[in-house]
C-alpha positions as CSV (number, residue, x, y, z in Angstrom):
1,M,18.5,-53.9,-3.4
2,K,15.7,-52.3,-1.4
3,R,18.3,-50.2,0.5
4,V,19.8,-49.0,-2.8
5,L,16.4,-47.9,-4.1
6,V,15.7,-46.1,-0.8
7,G,19.1,-44.4,-1.1
8,L,18.4,-43.3,-4.6
9,V,15.0,-42.0,-3.7
10,L,16.5,-40.0,-0.9
11,I,19.2,-38.6,-3.2
12,V,16.6,-37.5,-5.7
13,F,14.5,-36.0,-2.9
14,L,17.4,-34.0,-1.6
15,I,18.4,-32.8,-5.1
16,V,14.8,-31.7,-5.9
17,G,14.4,-30.2,-2.4
18,A,17.5,-28.0,-3.0
19,F,16.0,-26.5,-6.1
20,L,12.5,-26.0,-4.8
21,P,12.9,-22.7,-2.8
22,Q,13.8,-20.8,-6.0
23,L,11.0,-22.2,-8.2
24,P,8.2,-19.8,-7.2
25,D,10.2,-16.6,-8.1
26,R,11.5,-18.2,-11.3
27,I,8.1,-19.4,-12.4
28,A,6.6,-15.9,-11.7
29,T,9.4,-14.2,-13.6
30,H,8.6,-16.1,-16.8
31,M,4.8,-16.3,-16.6
32,P,2.6,-14.1,-18.9
33,K,1.5,-10.9,-17.2
34,S,-1.2,-8.3,-17.6
35,G,-2.1,-5.1,-15.9
36,L,-3.5,-1.6,-16.1
37,V,-2.0,1.9,-16.2
38,I,-4.0,4.6,-14.6
39,D,-3.8,8.4,-14.0
40,A,-3.4,8.7,-10.2
41,E,-5.2,12.0,-10.2
42,T,-8.2,11.1,-12.2
43,G,-8.3,7.3,-11.7
44,M,-8.8,6.9,-15.5
45,P,-7.0,4.4,-17.6
46,M,-4.2,5.7,-19.8
47,P,-4.2,4.4,-23.4
48,N,-1.2,4.3,-25.7
49,V,1.4,4.3,-22.9
50,I,4.7,2.5,-23.5
51,V,5.3,-0.3,-21.0
52,I,8.7,-2.0,-20.4
53,A,9.0,-5.4,-18.7
54,A,12.4,-6.7,-17.7
55,G,13.5,-9.9,-16.0
56,W,16.8,-10.9,-14.5
57,A,18.7,-13.6,-12.7
58,S,21.6,-13.3,-10.2
59,Q,23.8,-15.6,-8.3
60,G,26.5,-15.3,-5.7
61,P,30.1,-16.2,-6.4
62,V,30.9,-19.8,-7.1
63,L,33.9,-20.8,-5.0
64,F,35.6,-17.4,-5.4
65,G,35.3,-14.2,-7.4
66,P,32.3,-11.9,-8.0
67,G,28.7,-13.2,-8.5
68,G,26.8,-13.0,-11.7
69,Y,23.9,-11.0,-13.1
70,N,22.1,-12.0,-16.2
71,P,19.3,-10.0,-17.9
72,L,16.7,-12.5,-19.0
73,Y,14.4,-10.4,-21.2
74,R,13.3,-6.9,-22.1
75,I,9.8,-6.7,-23.6
76,V,8.4,-3.3,-24.7
77,T,4.7,-3.0,-25.5
78,Q,1.9,-0.4,-25.3
79,T,-1.4,-0.1,-23.4
80,D,-4.6,-0.5,-25.4
81,A,-7.6,1.9,-25.6
82,E,-8.6,0.7,-22.1
83,G,-5.2,1.3,-20.5
84,R,-4.4,-2.4,-20.3
85,Y,-1.2,-4.2,-21.4
86,R,-0.1,-7.8,-21.8
87,I,3.4,-9.3,-21.4
88,P,3.8,-12.7,-23.1
89,A,5.4,-15.7,-21.4
90,T,9.2,-16.1,-21.6
91,W,9.6,-19.8,-20.9
92,D,12.3,-20.2,-23.5
93,G,14.6,-18.4,-21.1
94,F,13.7,-20.4,-18.1
95,S,16.7,-21.8,-16.1
96,I,17.5,-22.9,-12.6
97,G,20.3,-21.4,-10.4
98,V,22.9,-23.4,-8.5
99,P,21.6,-24.1,-5.0
100,G,23.8,-22.7,-2.2
101,F,25.1,-19.7,-4.1
102,S,22.1,-17.3,-3.4
103,P,20.4,-17.7,-6.8
104,R,17.7,-15.1,-7.3
105,T,15.3,-14.2,-10.1
106,G,13.2,-11.0,-10.4
107,W,11.2,-8.9,-12.8
108,A,9.8,-5.4,-13.0
109,I,7.4,-3.5,-15.1
110,T,7.8,0.3,-15.7
111,V,6.1,2.9,-17.9
112,F,7.6,5.5,-20.3
113,Q,5.3,8.5,-20.8
114,M,6.9,11.9,-21.2
115,G,5.4,14.4,-18.8
116,Y,4.4,11.7,-16.4
117,A,6.2,9.6,-13.7
118,V,5.3,6.4,-11.9
119,V,4.1,6.9,-8.3
120,G,7.0,5.7,-6.1
121,D,9.8,6.6,-8.5
122,E,10.5,10.0,-6.8
123,K,13.9,8.9,-5.5
124,A,15.2,8.4,-9.1
125,W,15.6,12.2,-9.6
126,E,17.4,12.9,-6.3
127,F,21.0,13.9,-6.6
128,D,23.9,14.0,-4.1
129,A,26.1,17.0,-3.4
130,R,28.1,16.4,-6.5
131,G,25.1,16.2,-8.7
132,R,25.2,12.4,-9.2
133,A,22.0,10.4,-9.6
134,N,22.4,7.4,-7.3
135,F,19.0,5.7,-7.6
136,R,17.2,4.0,-10.4
137,P,13.4,4.3,-10.7
138,A,11.8,1.8,-8.2
139,S,9.3,0.7,-10.9
140,S,12.2,-0.5,-13.1
141,V,14.0,-2.7,-10.5
142,E,11.4,-3.8,-7.9
143,I,8.9,-6.6,-8.3
144,P,5.5,-5.0,-8.2
145,P,2.5,-6.3,-6.2
146,Y,0.7,-9.0,-8.1
147,S,-1.8,-11.9,-7.9
148,Y,-2.3,-15.0,-9.9
149,K,-5.2,-15.1,-12.4
150,D,-5.5,-18.6,-13.8
151,S,-2.3,-19.2,-15.8
152,M,-1.4,-15.4,-15.9
153,I,-0.1,-12.9,-13.4
154,E,-2.3,-9.8,-12.8
155,V,0.0,-6.9,-11.8
156,A,-1.4,-4.3,-9.5
157,P,-2.4,-1.1,-11.4
158,I,0.6,1.2,-12.2
159,Q,-0.3,4.7,-11.2
160,M,1.1,7.8,-12.9
161,Y,1.1,11.5,-12.2
162,K,2.5,14.7,-13.6
163,P,5.5,15.8,-11.5
164,T,7.1,19.2,-11.6
165,L,10.6,18.4,-12.7
166,T,13.7,20.5,-13.5
167,L,15.4,19.9,-16.8
168,K,18.1,17.8,-15.1
169,Q,15.5,15.7,-13.2
170,A,13.5,15.1,-16.4
171,V,16.5,14.2,-18.5
172,V,17.8,11.7,-15.9
173,Y,14.5,10.2,-15.0
174,Y,13.2,9.5,-18.5
175,G,16.7,8.4,-19.5
176,K,16.7,5.8,-16.7
177,V,13.2,4.6,-17.5
178,R,14.0,4.2,-21.2
179,G,17.1,2.2,-20.2
180,A,15.1,-0.2,-18.1
181,G,16.2,-3.8,-18.9
182,G,19.6,-2.6,-20.3
183,P,18.9,-2.1,-24.1
184,H,22.0,-2.0,-26.3
185,D,23.0,1.5,-27.6
186,R,22.2,0.2,-31.1
187,S,19.0,-1.7,-30.2
188,T,16.8,-2.5,-33.1
189,D,13.7,-2.9,-31.0
190,P,11.1,-0.7,-32.8
191,W,10.0,0.9,-29.6
192,D,13.5,2.4,-28.8
193,P,13.5,5.0,-31.5
194,I,9.9,5.9,-30.6
195,M,10.9,6.5,-27.0
196,R,13.9,8.5,-28.2
197,D,11.8,10.6,-30.4
198,Q,9.2,11.3,-27.6
199,G,12.0,12.4,-25.3
200,Y,13.5,14.6,-28.1
201,Q,10.2,16.4,-28.6
202,L,10.1,17.4,-25.0
203,L,13.8,17.9,-24.2
204,A,15.3,19.5,-27.3
205,P,13.1,22.7,-27.3
206,W,13.7,22.9,-23.5
207,V,17.5,22.8,-23.9
208,C,17.8,24.9,-26.9
209,A,15.7,27.7,-25.3
210,L,18.2,28.1,-22.5
211,N,20.7,31.0,-22.4
212,S,24.0,30.0,-23.8
213,N,25.7,31.1,-20.5
214,E,23.9,28.3,-18.6
215,S,25.7,25.0,-18.3
216,M,25.0,21.3,-18.2
217,D,26.8,19.0,-15.8
218,W,28.3,15.6,-16.7
219,T,25.3,13.5,-15.7
220,T,22.7,15.7,-17.5
221,T,24.8,15.9,-20.7
222,L,25.3,12.2,-21.1
223,Y,21.6,11.3,-20.4
224,L,20.5,14.1,-22.8
225,M,22.5,12.5,-25.6
226,D,20.4,9.4,-25.3
227,F,17.5,11.3,-26.9
228,S,19.4,12.7,-29.9
229,P,18.3,11.3,-33.3
230,D,21.7,9.7,-33.8
231,G,23.6,8.7,-30.7
232,T,26.8,8.0,-32.6
233,Q,26.9,11.4,-34.2
234,S,26.1,13.0,-30.9
235,R,29.1,11.3,-29.3
236,K,31.4,12.4,-32.1
237,L,30.2,16.0,-31.6
238,L,30.9,15.8,-27.9
239,D,34.5,14.7,-28.6
240,E,34.9,17.6,-31.0
241,L,33.2,20.3,-28.8
242,A,34.4,19.1,-25.4
243,P,37.4,16.8,-25.7
244,G,37.9,14.4,-22.9
245,F,34.4,15.0,-21.5
246,V,33.2,11.4,-21.9
247,E,36.3,10.0,-20.3
248,S,35.9,12.2,-17.3
249,S,33.4,11.3,-14.5
250,S,30.7,13.0,-12.5
251,T,33.2,13.5,-9.7
252,E,35.2,15.9,-11.8
253,M,32.3,18.3,-12.1
254,R,32.9,19.1,-15.8
255,T,30.2,21.0,-17.6
256,V,29.3,22.1,-21.1
257,G,27.4,25.2,-22.2
258,A,23.7,25.1,-23.0
259,D,24.6,26.0,-26.6
260,I,26.8,22.8,-26.9
261,A,24.1,20.7,-25.2
262,C,21.6,22.0,-27.8
263,K,24.0,20.9,-30.6
264,L,24.4,17.5,-29.0
265,I,20.7,16.7,-28.8
266,T,20.0,18.1,-32.3
267,N,23.1,16.4,-33.9
268,G,24.8,19.7,-34.7
269,R,21.7,21.6,-36.1
270,G,21.6,23.9,-33.0
271,A,17.8,24.1,-33.2
272,P,15.0,21.4,-32.6
């Protein structure tokens, strides 16, 4: 009997031990978080800035086939008058991965503020020879430095600055930040139309002021449409004005004129 009990204890110990290595990251992913957004040039807190927190879990292939990637949450909030934000706990989505199949959990916190960029995100607006944007903003995919503060995680201050961006760089960067956490095209989160409108206020006048002879490449055009007031209408217009454009790819080097791009972001009005 004693041997049986010892054997059972050993089995339980081995099972628990197999799960232990992934617990720190998984617990940190779901803990409540707080932090500060500051202007890198002045050092001052930035109030009323939109903050996006996203968590995810991944796992290698089980027996055969591809591994899996699972978004855990996407929480959008805003900094207060002192530049601080708080992300609530997400324990309702807590789960444990299968040991032995490289289970990983992570989280990131990024900031959406037109005219600004997060320090360290610069690679997000680099393009290859074909004009493709190959990198996501680091702030949207990398776990930031942090420390534990009682039962909450204190995230290192997020620093922002005003970069000098071309239209394409701005369209792609802000489109990628807005898409952090993978929101659905028809997301009902109240912050999504707010971000779309903020982008529209900057980008629509910029695009519509261009000479009609200028052109927009595939990457810029599709990201630009994310900031139109009605994405469904914008896609219908693109099918009418540039048939087959969506089905093509960035490698085909297709473009549309600036006049068409203006109509796409303004849903056919042709003016902001």
